[in-house]
C-alpha positions in Angstrom: -2.4 110.3 -34.1 -6.2 110.3 -34.8 -6.1 113.9 -36.2 -3.0 113.1 -38.3 -4.6 110.0 -39.9 -7.9 111.8 -40.4 -6.2 114.7 -42.2 -4.3 112.2 -44.4 -7.5 110.5 -45.4 -9.2 113.9 -46.1 -6.4 115.1 -48.4 -5.3 111.8 -50.0 -3.9 113.4 -53.2 -1.8 116.0 -51.4 -0.1 113.5 -49.1 0.2 110.9 -51.9 2.3 113.4 -53.8 4.5 113.9 -50.8 4.9 110.2 -50.4 5.6 109.8 -54.1 8.5 112.3 -53.9 9.9 110.4 -50.9 9.6 107.1 -52.8 11.6 108.6 -55.7 14.3 110.1 -53.6 14.7 107.1 -51.3 14.8 104.8 -54.4 17.6 106.8 -55.8 19.5 106.7 -52.5 19.0 102.9 -52.2 19.9 102.2 -55.8 23.1 104.3 -55.6 24.0 102.5 -52.4 23.5 99.2 -54.2 25.7 100.3 -57.1 28.4 101.6 -54.8 28.3 98.4 -52.7 28.3 96.3 -55.9 31.2 98.2 -57.5 33.2 98.0 -54.2 32.5 94.3 -53.9 33.4 93.6 -57.5 36.8 95.4 -56.9 37.7 93.8 -53.6 35.6 90.6 -53.0 38.6 88.3 -53.5 40.7 90.2 -51.0 38.0 90.8 -48.5 37.2 87.0 -48.4 40.7 86.0 -47.4 40.7 84.8 -43.8 44.0 86.3 -42.9 45.3 88.8 -40.4 47.8 90.6 -42.6 49.4 90.8 -46.0 53.2 91.3 -46.6 54.0 93.3 -49.7 57.2 94.9 -51.0 58.1 98.3 -49.6 57.2 101.1 -52.0 54.4 99.2 -53.6 51.7 101.3 -52.0 49.9 98.1 -51.1 49.2 97.4 -54.8 49.5 93.7 -55.5 50.3 94.3 -59.1 53.4 96.3 -58.2 54.5 94.2 -55.3 57.3 91.5 -55.7 58.3 89.4 -52.7 60.4 86.3 -52.6 58.3 83.2 -51.7 61.1 82.1 -49.4 60.3 85.0 -47.1 57.3 83.0 -46.0 59.5 80.5 -44.1 61.3 83.3 -42.3 58.0 85.0 -41.3 56.5 81.6 -40.1 59.4 81.4 -37.7 58.5 84.6 -35.8 56.9 84.0 -32.4 53.2 84.7 -32.6 52.9 84.0 -36.3 50.6 80.9 -36.8 51.1 80.5 -40.6 52.5 82.3 -43.6 51.9 81.5 -47.3 52.9 83.0 -50.6 50.3 84.5 -52.9 50.6 85.4 -56.5 48.1 87.8 -58.2 48.1 89.0 -61.8 45.8 90.2 -64.5 45.4 88.1 -67.7 43.3 87.3 -70.6 41.8 84.0 -71.5 39.9 82.5 -74.5 37.3 79.7 -74.2 38.3 76.7 -76.3 35.1 76.9 -78.4 35.2 80.7 -78.8 37.3 83.6 -80.0 36.1 85.9 -77.3 38.9 87.3 -75.1 37.9 87.6 -71.4 39.8 89.6 -68.8 40.4 87.8 -65.6 42.5 87.9 -62.4 44.8 84.9 -61.7 45.4 83.9 -58.1 48.3 81.6 -57.4 47.8 80.0 -54.0 49.1 77.1 -51.9 46.9 74.0 -52.6 44.6 73.3 -49.6 46.1 76.4 -47.9 44.4 78.9 -45.7 43.1 81.1 -48.6 41.7 78.2 -50.6 38.2 79.4 -51.7 35.2 77.4 -50.8 34.0 75.4 -53.9 30.2 75.5 -54.5 30.3 73.1 -57.5 32.9 70.6 -58.5 36.0 70.2 -56.3 39.3 71.9 -55.5 42.3 71.9 -58.0 44.5 69.8 -55.7 45.5 66.6 -57.6 44.2 68.0 -61.0 47.0 68.9 -63.4 46.1 72.1 -65.1 42.9 72.3 -63.0 41.6 75.6 -61.7 38.7 77.0 -59.7 36.8 79.9 -61.2 34.5 82.6 -59.9 30.9 81.9 -60.9 30.7 85.2 -62.9 32.9 83.6 -65.5 30.1 81.2 -66.3 28.2 84.1 -67.8 30.9 84.2 -70.5 30.3 80.6 -71.4 33.0 79.0 -69.3 31.6 76.5 -66.8 32.5 73.4 -64.8 34.5 70.9 -66.9 35.3 73.4 -69.7 38.7 74.3 -70.9 40.2 77.6 -71.9 43.5 79.0 -73.2 45.6 81.7 -71.5 46.8 84.7 -73.5 49.7 85.0 -74.2 51.1 81.5 -73.9 48.2 79.4 -75.1 48.3 77.1 -72.0 45.2 75.0 -71.7 43.5 75.0 -68.3 40.5 73.0 -67.1 37.7 74.2 -64.8 37.4 71.7 -61.9 35.5 73.8 -59.4 33.4 77.0 -59.2 33.3 79.4 -56.3 31.3 82.5 -55.5 31.9 86.2 -54.6 35.6 86.1 -55.7 36.0 89.0 -58.1 39.0 91.3 -58.1 39.2 94.7 -59.9 35.7 93.9 -61.4 37.1 90.8 -63.1 36.4 87.1 -62.4 39.1 85.4 -60.4 40.7 82.1 -61.3 42.5 80.2 -58.6 45.3 77.8 -59.3 48.4 76.2 -57.7 51.2 78.6 -57.1 53.6 76.6 -59.4 51.1 76.8 -62.3 50.7 80.6 -61.7 54.4 81.1 -62.0 54.4 79.3 -65.4 51.9 81.7 -66.7 53.8 84.8 -65.7 56.0 86.6 -68.3 59.7 86.5 -67.6 60.9 89.6 -65.9 64.6 90.6 -66.1 66.1 90.7 -62.6 63.1 89.1 -60.9 63.7 86.3 -58.4 62.6 82.9 -59.8 60.3 82.4 -56.7 58.8 85.9 -56.9 55.2 86.3 -55.7 52.9 89.3 -55.1 52.5 89.0 -51.3 52.8 86.8 -48.2 49.5 86.2 -46.4 49.8 85.6 -42.6 47.8 84.7 -39.6 49.0 85.6 -36.0 49.1 88.1 -33.3 49.0 91.7 -34.4 52.3 92.5 -32.5 54.1 89.7 -34.3 52.6 90.8 -37.7 53.8 94.4 -37.1 57.4 93.1 -36.5 57.6 91.3 -39.9 59.5 94.2 -41.7 62.3 93.8 -39.1 62.7 90.1 -40.2 61.9 90.6 -43.9 63.7 93.8 -45.1 62.2 95.8 -47.9 58.7 94.7 -47.0 55.7 96.3 -45.3 52.6 94.9 -43.8 48.9 95.8 -44.3 45.5 94.4 -43.5 43.2 93.1 -46.3 41.2 96.4 -45.8 44.3 98.5 -46.6 45.2 96.4 -49.6 41.6 96.5 -50.9 41.4 100.3 -50.2 44.5 100.9 -52.4 43.1 99.3 -55.5 43.2 102.1 -58.2 40.0 104.1 -58.2 38.4 102.3 -55.3 38.5 105.2 -52.8 37.6 107.8 -55.5 34.7 105.7 -56.8 33.2 105.2 -53.3 33.7 108.8 -52.4 31.9 110.1 -55.5 28.9 107.8 -55.0 28.7 108.6 -51.3 28.8 112.4 -52.1 25.9 111.9 -54.5 23.9 110.0 -51.8 24.6 112.8 -49.3 23.2 115.4 -51.8 20.1 113.3 -52.4 19.5 113.1 -48.6 19.9 116.9 -48.4 17.5 117.4 -51.3 15.0 115.1 -49.6 15.2 117.2 -46.5 14.6 120.4 -48.5 11.6 118.9 -50.4 9.9 117.5 -47.3 10.5 120.8 -45.4 9.0 122.8 -48.3 5.9 120.5 -48.7 5.0 120.5 -45.0 5.7 124.2 -44.5 3.3 125.1 -47.4 0.7 122.8 -45.9 1.2 124.4 -42.5 0.7 127.9 -44.0 -2.5 126.7 -45.6 -3.8 125.3 -42.3 -3.1 128.4 -40.2 -6.8 129.4 -39.8 -7.7 125.9 -38.7 -4.7 125.8 -36.4 -5.8 129.2 -34.9 -9.3 127.9 -34.3 -8.0 124.7 -32.6 -5.7 126.8 -30.4 -8.6 129.1 -29.6 -10.7 126.2 -28.3 -7.9 125.0 -26.1 -5.8 122.6 -28.2 -2.2 122.7 -27.0 0.8 123.4 -29.2 2.3 120.1 -28.1 -0.7 118.1 -29.5 -0.4 119.9 -32.9 3.3 119.3 -33.0 2.8 115.6 -32.3 0.2 115.5 -35.0 2.6 116.9 -37.6 5.4 114.5 -36.6 3.0 111.6 -36.8 2.0 112.6 -40.3 5.6 112.9 -41.4 6.5 109.5 -39.8 3.6 107.8 -41.5 4.3 109.2 -44.9 8.1 108.8 -44.6 7.9 105.2 -43.5 5.5 104.3 -46.4 7.8 106.1 -48.9 11.0 104.6 -47.6 9.5 101.0 -47.6 8.3 101.5 -51.2 11.8 102.9 -52.1 13.4 99.7 -50.7 10.9 97.6 -52.7 11.9 99.5 -55.9 15.7 98.9 -55.2 15.1 95.2 -54.4 13.1 94.8 -57.5 15.8 96.4 -59.6 18.3 93.9 -58.1 16.1 91.0 -59.4 15.7 92.7 -62.9 19.3 93.5 -63.6 20.8 90.3 -62.1 24.6 90.3 -62.7 24.4 92.6 -65.7 26.0 95.4 -63.6 27.7 95.3 -60.2 24.8 95.8 -57.8 24.5 94.6 -54.2 21.8 95.4 -51.7 22.5 94.6 -48.0 20.1 94.8 -45.1 22.7 96.8 -43.1 22.9 99.5 -45.8 19.1 99.6 -46.2 18.6 100.0 -42.5 21.3 102.7 -42.3 20.0 104.9 -45.2 16.4 104.2 -44.2 17.1 105.5 -40.7 18.9 108.5 -42.1 16.1 109.4 -44.4 13.6 109.0 -41.6 15.6 111.3 -39.4 16.0 113.8 -42.2 12.2 113.7 -42.8 11.5 114.6 -39.2 14.3 117.2 -39.2 12.8 118.8 -42.3 9.7 119.8 -40.4 11.5 122.1 -38.1 10.2 125.2 -39.9 6.7 123.9 -39.8 6.9 123.1 -36.1 8.3 126.6 -35.4 5.4 128.1 -37.3 2.9 126.1 -35.4 4.4 127.2 -32.1 4.1 130.9 -33.2 0.4 130.7 -34.4 -1.7 133.4 -32.7 -5.3 132.2 -32.5 -6.9 135.6 -32.9 -4.6 136.7 -35.8 -5.1 133.4 -37.7 -8.9 133.6 -37.3 -9.0 137.3 -38.5 -6.9 136.4 -41.6 -9.2 133.6 -42.4 -12.2 136.0 -42.2 
């Protein structure tokens, strides 16, 4: 370790350039991770936050809530199955709203739920909509569009006036703010569909034993059951978006490995005469190998920590302007991968050190 740090102090510019490259690459990896996580959360947060064990949707809907139509009365049949603790209807739809004091049209997602039911969102400001006629609970991202606690807005089409009585957090769906309301009110806002049941909803959310949940299609024909993860994963574009961003991150990690390998291999070639002298006076290959690994670890750790700082700073700068979410778990995961990649990228250099012939290296130096 002494030799490793001494060499870094002696060639500050050389190693600073290597650290700078690692900072740039790791920053890109962490920023892309934040964007991927933010986009995924913006698409699925409202579904992921539901404390349920399963969701019953119509057969053939491919777990898409917008395509699913189930009779709300099915919830009673499902609740009667042994092992099912509770079952409640859920209505989900996309809509537009207009603030009463503005002409700006805002795209939102309506969630019709059972008041005080098991998927009632936690209210951070105000109170729940139970007991408030025309009262709704909105996701906090809607406040950025000028609609806050106590404000009213109009639905489009229909022009029904609703009042914000509560605000919740992290409840977006398909990158839109979610608005929670009583199921009866949600039905009033839906366009009339020919042939649809008057009590039609998007899904039935259930809690209970997994075996009982799996048996639901036997009791409720023309339905299928999925987890919240399955429903969230079938949102259009969700899997493709995550796959694309993950592939970009993989390429960045591979590029990082190539850059680190090239830098340290060149440095190793430049040091061959010194390495030959050290081997000639009795320095073991193991010591030289440990010195190189120590250098890589020191520079990689500094570069990765600075990359995390850049990604965290960006989160503060952009705020909620774009979907962006940094988590400690993802930072640790990609930080660990980059660290392993940095060590793995020195394989060529380590192999070259092991093959150094003291006499040959000294002769070439002369």
